[in-house]
N, C-alpha and C positions, 0 to 999 in steps of 0.2 A: 081566893081562899073561902070568902064568903060563900060561894055558890056551892063548895064542898059541903060546908056546914049545914046549908039549909037542904041539901040532898039528902034523903035518909038512907039512899042506897049504899050497898056496901060493896068494895072491891072484891072479887071472888078468890083474889090471889093472897092479899094481905089483910082484908077487913077493913081498910082505910074507906073514908067516904068516896065515892066515884067524883070524876072530874067532869063538870058540865055535862054533855051529851054523851059522855063515854061511860060504858059499862064498868070501867077501871078507874083507879084512883090517877091522880096525876103522875105518879112515879111509874105504873104500869101502863099507861094510855099510850097509844103510838104516838109517833112523832107528828102525824097531821092534826091529831087532837087536842094539841096544847102548843103554847108559843116558848120559846127559848127563855123568854124573861119569866114566864110563870113558872116553868120547871125550875130554873136556877134560884128563884125566890123560895119556893117550897124545899128545894134541896137543902140550901143553907140553913133554914129553919130546922129542918131534920137533923142535919149534922149537929148543929148547936145543941139540939136536946141530948144526942147521943153523947157528946162530949162531957156536957153538964152532969149526966148520970153515969158517966164513965162505963158506958155498956159497949158491947160490940156493934159494928156496923154491919147491918144488913141490907145489902143492896141487891138482893136475889130477884132476878127478872126484871130489874129496873130497866128503862128505856131512856138513856140519856141522850139529849139532843144540844147541838151546838158544843163548842169547844169547852172541855173540862179541865181546867187546871186544879188538882187537888191542893196544892199548896196556895196559890194566888187566889184562886176563886173561892174556895172552901176553908182555907187556913188549916188545911190538915197536912202535918208532916209526919205525924206519928199514928199508926192505926193500930189498936191493940189486938183485934181480930176482925177480919173483914170477909164478907162473903158475897161474892159478886156472881155467884152461879146464874146462869141462864140470861145474864144482863146484855144488853145491846147499847153499843156507845155509836151514835151516829155521826158524831163530829170526832175532832181531834182529841186525845187524851194524854194528859201529862201528868206522871208520877215522879217527877224529878226529885231526887233526893228523898223519897218518901222512905219511912221506916215501917215495916210489918213487923209488931212485936211478936205475933203468936201466927196461927195458921191463916193463910190467904188462898180464898177459893175463889177461883175463875172459871171454874168448868163449864164448859158448853157457851161461854160468853162469846159474842161478835163484836169485833172492833171495825168498823167501817172505814175509818179514817186512819191518819197518822197517829202512832200511839209509841209512847216512850216512857221507859222505865229508868232511864238513865241516871245511874248513882244511887238506885235505890238499895235498901236492904231488907231482905226477908229473913226473919229470926226463926220462924216456925216452918212447918209443911206448906209447900205451894202446889196448888192443883191448877194447872192449865190445861186440863184434859179436855179434847174435842173443842178447843177454841178456834176461832176463825179470825185471823187478822187479814184484814181486806187489802190493807196497803202497808206502809212501813211499818215494822215493829223493831223499837231499839232497846236492847238490854245492856248496853256497854256500861262496862264498869259496875254492874250489879253484884252484889254479894247475896249468894242463897246460903244460909247456914243450915237450914234443914233439908230434907228430901224435897226434890222438886219434879214434877211430873209434866211434860208435854205431850203426852200419848195422845196419837189421833189429831193433834192439832194441825191446822193448815196455814201457812204463812204464804199469802198470795203476792205479798211485795216483798221488797228487800228486808233481810232480818240481819240485826247486828247484836252479836254476843260478845264483841271484842272487849278484851280483858275482863269478862266477868269470873266470878270465882263460885264455884260449885263446892261447897263444904262437904256435902254427902252425896247422896244417890242422885243423879241426873237422868231422867228418863224421857227420851224422844222417839220411843217405839212408834212406828206407824205414822210418824209426823211428815207432813208434806211441806216442802220448801219450794215454792214456785218461782220465787225470785232468787236473787244472789243471797247467800247465807254466810256470814261472816262470824268466825269463832277465833280469830287471831288472837293470840295472846291469853286467852281464857285458860282457866284452871280448874280442872276437875279432880277433886281431892278423894271423892268416892269413886264407887262403881259408875260406869257410863253406859246407857243403852242407846242406840241408835237403829236397833232391829227393825228390819223392813221400812225404814225412813225412804223417802223419794226426794232427791235433791234435782229439781229441773234446770236449774242454771249453775252458776259457779259456786263451789262450796269450798271456803278457804279456813284452814285450821293452822296456819303459819304460826309458829311458836307457841302453840298450845300445849298444855302439860296435862296428862292423864296420869294421876297417881294410883289409882284403882284399876280395876280390871275394865277394859273398854270392848263392848259388843256392838258392831256394826252389820252382824248378820242379816242377809236378805236385803240390805239396801241397795238402793239403785241411784247412782250419779250420773245424770244425763249431760251435764256440763263438765267444764274443767272442773279439776279437783286438785287442791294445793294443801298437802301436809308439811310444807316445807319447814324443816327445823323445830318440828313438834317432837315433843319427847312422852314416851308411853313407859311408864314404870312397871305397870302390871302386865297381866296377859291381855292380848289384844285379838279379836276374832273379826275377820272379814269373810266368813263363810257365805258362799254363794252371792257374793255382792257382785253387781254389775256395773262396771265403768265403761259407761258409752262413750266418753270422751277421753282427752288424756288423763292419766292417773299419776300424778306428781308427788312422789315420797322423797323429794331430794333432801338430805341431809337430817332424815328422821332417825331418831334413837328408840329401838325397841329393847328395853331392858328385861322384860320377860318374854314368854312365848307369845309368837304372832302366826296367826293361821290364815290363809287365804285359800282354803279348801273350796273347790267348785267355782271359784271367783272368775268372772268373765271380763278380759281387758279387751276391749274393741278397738282401741287406739294405743298409743304409746304408753308403754309401762316404765316409767323413769324410777328407779331406785338407786341413783347416782348418789355416792358419798353415804349412803345410809349404814346405821350401825345396828345389825342384829347381833345381841349380847348372848342369846340361848338357843333359841331354836327358830327358824322361819320356815313354814311349810305351804307349799303351793300346790298340795295335792289334787289333783283332777282339775286344776285351773285351765282355761283356755286364753291363750295369747294370740290375738289376731292381727297384731302389727308387732313392730320391734320391741324388744324388752332389753333394758340396760340394768345391770346389777354390779355396782362398783361398792363393795363392802368393806368398811374401815375398821372393824372390829373382829374378835375372836368368836364368830358365830358357831356353835357347836355343830349344827347341821343346818344345811340349805336343801329343802327337798322339794323336787319337782315330780316326785312319782305320779304316774297316770296324767300328768298334765299334757296339753295339746298345744303343739306350736305351730301356726299357719305356714303352709309351704311358701317359699321366697322371701321369708323374713329372717330377721337376725336376732339371736340370743347373744348378748355379750354379758359375760361374768368376769369380774377383776376382783381378785382377792390376793393382795399383796403385803398386807400388814398383819397376817395371821401368826401369832406367837406360840399357839398350840394346835393340835389336831383339829381341822375343820373337814367335814364330810359334803359334799355336793352330790346329792343323790338324784338319779335319773331312773328310778325303778319304773318300768313299763312306761317310759315317757316317750311320747309320738314326737320324733325329731325329723320327720322326713321333708327333704328339700329346703332345709334351713342353713342358714350361715351361723355355726356355732364358734363362737370366739371366747377362748378361755385363757386368762392372764392369771396365773396362780403361782404362788410361792410354795416351797418344799414342804410346808405343813399341810397343804390342801391335798384332800385325796377325794377320787370321783367313784361313783358307784353307778355302773351302766346296766346293772342287771336287769335283763328283760327289755332294755331299751330299744323302740322301734327306730333303727338307724337305716336309711335308704336315700342315697345321693345327698347325704348331710355333709356339707363342706366343714371338714375339721381337720386340723393339723396334727401330725404326730408330735411334734415338739411341745404341744400344749397339752398332751395327756400323759407322754411319756413319764415313768416313775409316779404317776399320781393315780393308779388303779387301785382302789381299795383292797379288794379280794388278792390282786397279786402281792401288796406288802403285807397282808394277814395270812397268807399261805393258803388261801381256799383255791387248791388247783382246779378242781373241777368246775366252779364257777367262773373262775377266770379264763378257762379255757372256752367255754361259751361265750363270753364277753369278747375276747379277741377273735372268735369266729366271726362274730357279728360285726366287728370293726374291719376284720379283714375283707368280708364282703362288701361292706360300704367304701371301703377304699377303692376297690376293684371297680364299683360302679361309677365312680367319680373319676377314675382313670389315674389315681395316685398310687402308681405300682410300687414304688420304693416304699411307702407307707403301708401298703398291702404285704409286701415281703416282711416287712417288719412285725407286722401284726401276726402273720402266718406262723413265724417262728415261734413268737412267744406263745400262741395257740399250741403247738406241738411241744414247746418246752414244757407248758402245764400238763399236758397230757402225760409225758414221761415221768414228771415228777409226781403225778397222781397215782401211777403205776408202781412207784419204788418202794421198797421197805426199808426203815420200818415207817416211813411216811404214809404207807398204805395199811398200817397196823390199826384199821378201825373195826367196826362191828360188820358182820354178815347176817342178813335174815333170810332164814331158811325155815320153811312149814311153822310160820309164826314165833320161832324161836330166834333170838339173838345170839350170835357166836362171834367171839373174838377172833380175828384173823391171825393166825399164827405163820412162821416162815414156810411151815409144809403147805398150810392152807394157801398160802401166797403161791407156791408154785403149782398146786393141784389146780387153782383157778385159772392158771394160764397168764396171770398177770407177769410172771416172771419173764416167760419168753417175750410177751409184749414189750417189756421194759428193755431187754437186750436189744431186740429190734428198733426201737425207738432210740435208743442210746447210740446204736451204731449209726443211725441216721442223722442223729445230732452231729456226731464227731467228725464223720466222713465226708459228708456233703451238705451239712446244714439244712436237712430237710428238703434239698432240691434248690436252695436259695443263696448257697455259696460255693460257686466253682472253684474259687481259691483253695477251699478247704480239701477238694478232691485233689488238686495239685500238691499241696502240702501233705496229704495222706500218702500220695503215690511217691513222693521224695523220701518219706520215712520208710515205705515198704520197700524201695529200691535199696535203700541203705541198709535195712537189716538184712535182706538176702544178699547183698554184697558181703556182709560180715560173715553170713553163713557160708558163702562159696569160699571165701578167703580161709575159713577154717577147715573145710574137707577138701578144698582144692578144686581146679579146673583143670581139664586138658586142652592142649594146644595140639591141633592135628596137622600143622604146617611142617611136612617131612620130605626131605629130599634122600633118594635112595642112592648109595654108592658101596659096591661090591660088599653086599651084606650088613652095611652100617647104615646108620641115618644120622644126618646132622640136623639137629633143632635149633632153630632161630629164637632166642628168647633175650629181649632187651638189648639186641645188638651183639650177643655173644653166641659163638658156635659151640654147641654142645653135642659131644658124639655120645650116641646111645645105642643100645642093642636093639634088634629088630626081632620080633616074633616070626614064626614061620611063615604066616600069612601077610608079613609086610606091616603091621600095626605097632604103634608104640606101646612098649611095655610098662613102663613107670614114667610116663611124661606128666607128671603132677605141678601145677603151679599153683602157688599161695601168695600171690602178690595182689595187695589190696586195690590199687588203681585198676588193674585188670579185672579183679573180682566185681568192682563197682560197674565198670565197663559192661561185664557179661551180664550182669544183673539188669542193667538198664536195657540191653538189646533184647534179653529175655522178657523184660515185662512189656515191652512194646513189641514184642513178636516180631522183631526184624531178622534176627538170625543170619549173620554175614557168614557164618561158618568158621570163623578164626578161632572160635573158643567153642567147647562143648562140654557138658557136664560128665561128670565121672558116674559109672554105674553106681546103682543102689541109691543112697540117699541124694546123691546129687541130681538124679534124673527127677526123682521126686520133688525135690525143691524145685528145679526148674520148670518141670509140669505145672506144679501149683503157682509159680510166678506169673507164668505165661497166661493162666486162666485168670488169676487175679486182675493182671494187668489189661486183659480184654474187658474184664468186667469194668474196671475202674475207668478205662478210656471211654466206654459207653455212658457211664455214670457221669463224666464230665461233660459229653456231648448233650446230655439230658439237661444237666444243670444249667450249663452256657446257653442252651437254647432257651430254657424256661425264664432265665435272667436277663435276656435281650430280647424279649418280645413273644416268645413263644407261648404265652398264657393262654 
């Protein structure tokens, strides 16, 4: 210290006398220009002066050498206000149980060795911007009562914030964590920002609590990430986040909105037993490995619109505990060549609008009665969705499921043509016109609806051969009734001396003959015979034992023969289609 007093030179940083041969004072001189003992003696003297005068601690640009324990070495347990801006700590640093009463500034500080703030309390604003922690940094059980900012800070060793409490804003924007980072059990009561942060190794947020909004937008997680059992009370954003390794969100609770827009999952995405209570959006996200979603609560909507799922992987979604309507959205989602496994209860609806389905392994039983637009009566959109599903089922050889999808597709087309369901608006020459009954007919929708309804009832759009058989039975029965009413003729005649004996049901009936030998009034109104005649007419067999009467009888017989030929051809077509003729 005598050297400093005798040397008239001043430190250019603080104005104190320079230390020995250095151009700086002992606090700002480099580690090579002073000894640990000299520095600590001078530091104690300075600390005692500040404490005696009850002033703020000004450690700006100090170069600390050796291990510094602010409690044991300097007897500092409470700091009113402390400024460590641009300071350098060459050795270990211990702020165990320290209390920072007002603002604490550590901006641009470098900690070269082990650093711990365990059990410390920061009452005011805390600035750790651009700080460099070269080795371990411990903030376990620390309480930050004011805003705290770690923007652009680099943690080169392991970092522990276990059970830390952030009462207000916590900012880690552009921070870099090169070692393991542990935030397990931490509580963030204000808004939390990890935007553009980089986690090089494991990042653990197990049992962490986020009470405000949380932003991880643009962050990169290069190692495993674990948010197991964490709770997010506010809105949460993982926009354009990159998960290089496995992303584990098992048993996490999101009570507000959560969005993973544009996020990239390079390995497994684990959302097993997760609770989305409002909305979860994965719009534009990319899943390069398997993704598992087992949702335990009533999420209003789970959206995968525009998301991309890599070929050959599995997407499994299980929502079995929903007590109110839940929508799983796949709008314009790329689902080619993946296994789509859906286990949904009756409250869950799916939106496949514009989804890219090709060789997607999906089961009819997992989506039946779950299509959103079908439930809401949006027939045109539903028609397109089932066309998409039909083509997909055909591509993977699930022909029974293809048949089911095709029938619903045609049902939706029929319903969209019907009236008054078709009572919408028609735009012509820039004007909107309400569709009336006459307009419905003029548009041609009436004819289309008739044809579609006929196809639906008679042969199930080519998918139900039994419908053809049932329709044929009804037609035969109805024509049989008609023949029974107007009668049919029996041409079985035996000529005997100008008379004829007609055989009918085992009875011999004598009748008069006309001049040319034909029966004059041989009319039979027997229902079994009428059904028999209707059947052989329908099938165009014509044994000759019965014939139609002139007039309406012949018209009916001709009509039935035509219909029968048509129905038999229709049956062959439908049967062939259903048994492999696709």
